[in-house]
N, C-alpha and C positions, 0 to 999 in steps of 0.2 A: 503886183503879180508879174512873174517872170515871162510867162507865155499867155497871150490872150488871143483867141480866135473868135472873131465877131462877125457872124452872118457871112462867112466867106463862101465865095463861089469860084469855080474854075474847072477846066477840063481840057479837052483836045478838039482841034479843028472847029473852034467856035461853038462847041456844044459843052454845056456845063455838066460835069459828072458829079462834082460836089455842089450841093444846092442849099446854100444858106446855113452852113453848120457853125455852131458856136460851142466853145468849150474853153477851159483854162487850166493851167497847172503852174505851180510855184516851185521854188527851190526845195529839195527834200521830198518831192512828191513823185509818185509813179502814176502816170496817166495811161491807162490801157485802152486801146481801140479794139472793139469787138464787133463782129458782124459777119454775115455770109460772104462767100466769094462774090466779087463784083460790086460790093456795096459802096466802094469809094475810099477805102482806107489808104491804099497806096497813092491814089491821086491826092488825097489830103496831105500825105507826107511830101509829095513833090511840090505842093504849094508852100508848105512850111520851109522847104529847102531852097525855094526860089527857082526851081526847075521848070515850073509852069507859071504862066501869068495869072494873076488874080483878076477876075472879071467883076467881082463885087464883094463888098464887105472889106475886112482887113485882118491882118495877122500882125501882132505887135510883140516885140521882145523888149522887156524892160520899158514898156510904154512907147517904143519907137517902131514905126511901121517898117516891116521887112523890106518894102520896096525902096526905102531910102538908103539901104546898105549896099555897098559894093560887094561883089562876090567874095573878096578876101575878108571884108568885115563880117559878112554873114558866116563864113567858115570859121571865124574865130569865136563865134557865139553858139553855133549849133553844129553838132557832129552827127554823121550818118553811119550807122553800122548795118551793112547789108545782110541779107539772108545767105547769099552765096558770094564767095570772093576767092578767085583763083588767079594769082598773078602770072604773068607770062614768064618772068625770070625767077630763079630760085634765090630770092632775097633771104637774108637771115631775119629772124624775128625782130632783133633790135633795129634793123634797117626799116622793116615794115612799120614799126611803132614810130620811128624817127620821121617817117613821112607825114605824120601828124603835125610836125613843126613847119611844114611847107607854107602854111598860111601866114607865118610870121617872118618868112624870108623875103628879101627883095629878089628881083628876077634872077640875077646871076650869082647869088651868094651860096656858099657851101655851108652845111651844118657845122656849128662850132662845138667845142667840148661841152659847153653848158647845155646845148641841145641834146647831146648824147646822154648827159647826166639826167636830163629831164625824161628822156625815153626810158632809161633804166629804172628811174624812180616810179614811172607809171606802171612798169611791169611788177615792181616790188609791191605796189599798192594792191595788186590783184594776186599776190603770192605766185607770180609767174616768172620771176627773175631767172629761174633755172632754165627757162626756154630761150634766153637771149641769143645764144649762138647756134640754135637749131635752125635748120632750113624750114621756112614757113610752109613750103609745099609738102613737107613730110609730117606735118602735124595732123592730129585728129580734128574732127569738126568742132568738138568742144573746146579744144585748145586754140583753134583759130578764132573762135568767138571771143575768147579771153584776150587774145592779141589785138583784135580789132577794137575791143573796149579800151585796152591800154593805149592804142593809137588815138582814140577819141580823147582820153585824159590828157595825153601829150599835146593835143591840139588846143588845150586850155578852154574848150567849149564849156558852157554852163548847162546846155541842153543836149541830151543824147537821144537820137531818133533811131529806134531799133525795129526793123521790118521782120516780123515773125522770127525772132532770133533763135528759137529752139525748134524750128520746123524740121531740121534734119539731125537732131541730136537723139541719142539713146536716152533711156529713162534717167540714168544716173547723171549724165551730163546736163540734161534738162534741169534737174533739181539743183545741180551745182550752179548753173547759169542764173537761175532765179534767185539763189542766195546771193550771188555777186551783184545782181541788179538791186536787190533790196539793200545791200550794204552800201552801194554807191549812192542811193537815195538818202541813206542815213548820214552820209558824208556831205550832203548838201547839193548833189546834182539833181537836175530835173530830168526824169526819164519819161519818154513818150514811146510806147511800144505797141505794135499790133500783135494780136494772138488769135488763134482759133479755139483756144481753151477757155471756157467761162470760169473754170476753177482757178486759172492763173490770176486774174484781177481780184478774185475773192481771197486769194492767199497773200499777194504782195502789193496789190494796187491801192492807191489812195483815192483815185477817181477812175470812173469808167465812162467812155463814150461808146454807146451802142448805136451802130449805123445800119441803115437799110435804104437801098435805092438812092444813095448819095445824100441822104438826109439824116438828121439826128433823130433817132428813135427814143433815146433816153440818155441822160447825163447826170452823174452824181456819184455818191459813194458806192462801193461794192454792195453794201447792204440795200441801197435804194434801187440799184440797177439789176443785180443778179437775182432776179425773182422769176418764178415760173411764168408769170404773165408777160413780162418783158421779153424773155427768151423765146417763148412760144410765138410771140408776135412777129419776130424776125426770122426764126428758123422753121416755123410752120410744122413743128412736131411737138408732142406733149413732153414736157420736161419737169421732173421733180427736182427741187433744190433742198438738200438736207444738210444739217450740221452734225458733225461727229467730233470726237476728241481722240487724238492719237495717244500712244502709250505714255507720253509725258504730260498729258492733260491739255495740250495745245488745241484750241478750237479750230476746226477745219471745215470748209464748205465743199460739198461734192454735188455735181449735177448729173442726173440720171435720166436718159431718155426712157419714157414710159413704155413698158412692154405689155401690151394688152393680153389678157388671158386668151388662150387658144379656144376657138369656138368648139363646142361639144356637139356631137351628132347622135 
């Protein structure tokens, strides 16, 4: 198993925010983290990335505890794609992607031609090579997310951690990004992403971790986790889960907050 989270605990100021959470994901899988605001999703990400100390349990990559990796070694295995990213300088897209190679440089080395070729190849993998010479700051939100994914590919990481990647995207770019994430999983990457949409893991997820109050509420396949009972338990509203088919016959899952009939007088 590429990623194993076993009863992990951790948080801030000596207080555990994540309280004994376990889950796992392998190459080619999309693990979706779902739950209300403040349930511990971002804290769990910080523990995965080595940004917060683990106070209990363990996180293993390829069977090796993350605490045994140096920052550079960890960066070569796991890449973080933030929700927001605005650089101070107007770098070109190619330069932003090239920054993903920094984990492979020694302290005072400059990128070589092979590194530039790897950056361009990463953009090509996402059909974004046409953006290479554009200013990153001039891109749309959807284009920036593609560039950050290309940077992660250039980093040579096996695991991509995405923090609500579609939070600020319009409907079309949201759909495009989900298709890109699904395609990356098919190419063998392990994707770990948080989302506020229960329909997202139902459509592209391999596994779902549903969290509440820093704990695991449910973990398993989308069919096992995306149910009215599980969703109502963490969101405290009535929710129906329905299956429909689109115009091409593909099976889709939709989640609907229940609207009670208006009282009659």
